[in-house]
Rosetta silent file (secondary structure, phi, psi, omega in degrees, C-alpha in Angstrom):
SEQUENCE: XXXXXXXXXXXXXXXXXXXXXXXXXXXXXXXXXXXXXXXXXXXXXXXXXXXXXXXXXXXXXXXXXXXXXXXXXXXXXXXXXXXXXXXXXXX
SCORE:     score description
SCORE:     0.000 S_00000001
   1 L     0.000  131.242  176.071   31.161  -68.612   20.941 S_00000001
   2 L  -106.029 -175.764 -175.614   32.532  -66.063   18.496 S_00000001
   3 H   -62.016  -40.761 -179.817   33.322  -66.377   14.788 S_00000001
   4 H   -62.505  -41.506  177.540   36.846  -67.712   15.389 S_00000001
   5 H   -64.250  -40.078  178.837   35.478  -70.429   17.706 S_00000001
   6 H   -65.330  -42.239  177.659   32.846  -71.329   15.125 S_00000001
   7 H   -60.825  -44.041  178.862   35.481  -71.544   12.369 S_00000001
   8 H   -62.046  -42.073  179.240   37.588  -73.842   14.561 S_00000001
   9 H   -65.153  -41.173  178.155   34.585  -76.086   15.290 S_00000001
  10 H   -63.515  -44.578 -179.673   33.682  -76.279   11.589 S_00000001
  11 H   -62.435  -43.044  179.988   37.270  -77.111   10.662 S_00000001
  12 H   -65.652  -43.536 -176.525   37.503  -79.819   13.336 S_00000001
  13 H   -75.436  -29.943 -175.070   34.175  -81.455   12.464 S_00000001
  14 H   -99.442  -15.314  179.740   34.556  -81.311    8.684 S_00000001
  15 L    79.724   15.976  176.316   38.267  -82.045    8.327 S_00000001
  16 L  -100.426  169.969  179.108   38.994  -78.925    6.263 S_00000001
  17 L   -73.428  161.493  178.383   41.542  -76.241    7.065 S_00000001
  18 H   -63.888  -34.816  179.752   40.627  -73.262    9.217 S_00000001
  19 H   -65.172  -42.842  178.168   41.185  -70.997    6.214 S_00000001
  20 H   -66.251  -41.725  179.741   38.706  -73.008    4.110 S_00000001
  21 H   -63.615  -40.967  178.772   36.168  -73.105    6.964 S_00000001
  22 H   -63.605  -42.254  179.597   36.478  -69.331    7.439 S_00000001
  23 H   -62.463  -46.212 -178.904   35.942  -68.727    3.714 S_00000001
  24 H   -64.479  -44.095  179.579   32.847  -70.942    3.583 S_00000001
  25 H   -63.919  -43.694  179.962   31.353  -69.382    6.729 S_00000001
  26 H   -62.389  -44.797  179.736   32.044  -65.843    5.508 S_00000001
  27 H   -65.954  -39.994  179.294   30.499  -66.517    2.096 S_00000001
  28 H   -63.306  -46.492 -179.861   27.453  -68.198    3.675 S_00000001
  29 H   -65.596  -41.331  177.587   26.836  -65.283    6.048 S_00000001
  30 H   -61.686  -41.035  179.901   27.378  -62.711    3.276 S_00000001
  31 H   -64.932  -42.623  177.810   24.928  -64.561    1.036 S_00000001
  32 H   -62.373  -46.575 -179.497   22.290  -64.665    3.790 S_00000001
  33 H   -63.407  -41.915  179.059   22.737  -60.930    4.510 S_00000001
  34 H   -63.406  -43.915 -177.850   22.595  -60.020    0.800 S_00000001
  35 H   -65.191  -45.771 -179.878   19.476  -62.108    0.217 S_00000001
  36 H   -67.226  -37.889  179.766   17.593  -60.741    3.240 S_00000001
  37 H   -68.006  -20.188  175.861   18.629  -57.158    2.423 S_00000001
  38 L   -86.006    1.174  176.633   17.085  -57.659   -1.046 S_00000001
  39 L    93.903    8.423 -178.968   13.758  -58.470    0.631 S_00000001
  40 L  -102.024  161.612  179.975   13.851  -62.249    0.277 S_00000001
  41 L   -99.686  141.193  176.247   13.539  -64.980    2.902 S_00000001
  42 E  -115.767  120.411 -179.461   16.282  -67.570    3.572 S_00000001
  43 E  -116.094  124.561  174.687   15.067  -70.874    5.035 S_00000001
  44 E  -113.245  102.593 -172.515   17.425  -73.507    6.401 S_00000001
  45 L   -54.933  129.080 -179.732   15.186  -76.499    7.164 S_00000001
  46 L    89.564  -28.243 -179.236   15.532  -77.585   10.780 S_00000001
  47 L   -94.596  -57.042  179.887   17.649  -74.559   11.708 S_00000001
  48 E   158.881 -172.703 -177.554   15.433  -71.574   11.002 S_00000001
  49 E  -130.123  140.101  173.619   14.505  -68.707    8.711 S_00000001
  50 E  -110.615  134.111 -179.611   15.957  -65.266    8.152 S_00000001
  51 E  -154.094  155.685  173.533   13.647  -62.624    6.713 S_00000001
  52 E   -82.112  141.604  176.726   13.161  -58.874    6.501 S_00000001
  53 E  -128.926  142.700  179.467   10.332  -57.474    8.635 S_00000001
  54 E   -87.344  132.309  170.967    8.686  -54.083    8.468 S_00000001
  55 E  -106.495  128.786  179.944    8.448  -52.012   11.636 S_00000001
  56 L   -73.288  156.952  173.302    5.722  -49.388   11.591 S_00000001
  57 L   -64.740  145.869 -178.512    6.376  -45.801   12.584 S_00000001
  58 E  -149.493  163.244  178.208    5.620  -45.242   16.241 S_00000001
  59 E   -85.729  142.064  178.619    5.702  -42.605   18.920 S_00000001
  60 E  -138.789 -172.570 -179.018    8.623  -42.552   21.316 S_00000001
  61 E  -144.143  134.396  176.009   10.204  -40.349   23.925 S_00000001
  62 L   -70.439  119.353 -175.636   13.726  -38.989   24.268 S_00000001
  63 L   -67.062  -24.066 -179.598   14.926  -40.452   27.588 S_00000001
  64 L   -79.718  -41.513 -175.181   17.171  -37.463   28.346 S_00000001
  65 L  -104.648  -19.375 -176.616   14.671  -34.675   27.733 S_00000001
  66 L    79.341    1.556 -178.372   11.349  -36.495   27.933 S_00000001
  67 L   -72.498  136.741  178.491   10.339  -34.822   24.666 S_00000001
  68 E   -71.763  144.735  177.008    7.955  -36.829   22.423 S_00000001
  69 E  -148.684  163.996  178.638    9.247  -37.855   19.004 S_00000001
  70 E  -104.184  125.721  176.573    8.241  -40.031   16.087 S_00000001
  71 E   -90.918  121.700 -174.778   10.342  -43.105   15.360 S_00000001
  72 L   -70.643  159.247  175.481   10.217  -43.689   11.580 S_00000001
  73 L   -65.311  149.322  179.811    9.188  -46.944    9.907 S_00000001
  74 E  -154.681  165.999  174.846   12.073  -49.250    9.021 S_00000001
  75 E  -109.286  131.029 -178.451   12.924  -52.719    7.792 S_00000001
  76 E  -126.492  152.505  175.210   14.836  -54.987   10.166 S_00000001
  77 E   -77.373  146.686  179.533   16.265  -58.505    9.848 S_00000001
  78 E  -137.140  147.321  177.835   14.469  -61.221   11.817 S_00000001
  79 E  -124.032  133.485  174.824   15.291  -64.832   12.674 S_00000001
  80 E  -120.082  120.172 -178.846   12.770  -67.546   13.505 S_00000001
  81 E   -69.452  143.807  177.392   14.203  -70.765   14.919 S_00000001
  82 L   -80.860  169.053 -175.986   13.119  -74.036   13.308 S_00000001
  83 H   -60.281  -45.857 -179.324   11.492  -76.922   15.160 S_00000001
  84 H   -61.950  -41.144  179.002   14.661  -79.042   15.425 S_00000001
  85 H   -63.489  -46.440  179.568   16.627  -76.067   16.771 S_00000001
  86 H   -61.261  -43.908 -178.981   13.910  -75.238   19.312 S_00000001
  87 H   -64.215  -40.097 -179.562   13.667  -78.862   20.433 S_00000001
  88 H   -65.976  -40.742 -179.924   17.455  -79.181   20.860 S_00000001
  89 H   -68.827  -37.089 -177.721   17.669  -76.001   22.951 S_00000001
  90 H   -68.514  -27.068 -176.899   14.685  -77.068   25.086 S_00000001
  91 L   -95.099    0.000    0.000   16.293  -80.420   26.007 S_00000001
């Protein structure tokens, strides 16, 4: 399912227009990305949590040359599924 399919499903289930569903979905995703990029956690009870996580610097290897290199520390977004989501997928 891509974004267009998701917008269509939201519009069908909620009875709003596709344009309204697209706007709401876009604003929701933008808000989640902005909040997580500011270092905060977003929790949607039953669905899951989005949060920034720190990755430590580590040693790596260039696959083309085999030369050792250091991969710098970084912050990445992470998602943890909630219990209801996990249970629904498992069944």
